[in-house]
N, C-alpha and C positions, 0 to 999 in steps of 0.2 A: 298683766294683770292677775292678780290672784282671784279665787274661785270664794265667793261669800263664805262657804263652808270649812276652809282652811284657816286656821290663825295666822297672825300677823308672822311674818320673819323676822327674828332681831340676830342683829350682827354684834360681835364685841367691835372694839376700837379698832383693832388691825385689819378685820373683815370689811368694816366700814370705808376705813381708808384706802383700802385696795380697788372697794368698788367704785368711790370716786375719783381715783387714781390719785391719792395724795399719801404723805406721809402719814404713819399713824401718829408721830410727834405735832404734826400740822394739825392732826384733827384733834389731837390735846390740846393745843394752844385755842385753836376756835372755841373748845368748850370754855377752858378757863375764862378766855374773854367775851364769851357772850355772843361770839359771831356765827358760831355754826348749826348745824342742825338741831332738832330737838332733839332728846335723848332721855334714856331712864335708867333708874337705880334699881336694879333688881338683886335684894341680898347682897348688897356692896357691889355689884359689879355694874358696870357702866356696858349699854347696849343700847344700839340704835335700831328703829323699824326702817325697812327696806323704803317705805312709801315715804317716810320723813326725809330721809336722803335725798331720792327722787325730787322730793317737794323743795329743797333746801336747793340742789344744783338746778332746777328749773327756774328759781330767782333770778340767777344768774343770767339766762339766756339773754342775749341781744342780735340783733341784724348786724352791727357796724361797729366798728371800734368810737364812732362818735353817738352811738347809742345811749342814754343816758338811764335806759331801762334797769341796767343788770343791777341787782341788789345784793349780791354775795360781796362783803368787805374783807379786807384781808386779815389774818390771824394777828392782831395787836389791839392794846386798846383804845377804846374811842370815848368821844367826849360822852358822858351821862346823858345827854340830851337828844344823842343819836338813839339808844337805846330804846325798843321796845320788847315787848313782851316774847319769850318764845324763841329768841337769837334773831329777831327780825328787828330791821333799822330802818330809821325815816331820813330821807335824803332833805 
């Protein structure tokens, strides 16, 4: 947890991918397809807030292989009706 008086920490794509145990290319694909965590563009640079990365990873939390709650989709194109704002999807 971060203290309220500290600014949020932002990570570049490579750092964010390492944080999530993904390759940078996979994270780039998620960004392209809208299936990944929220990101920001600052001066043309893509950055991710640590809390957004944690929230996105938490959406994939499940308790078993049959648990339907995992909402993190693969990094590929999905039907438009599945997409919601901020890289979140409906099932």
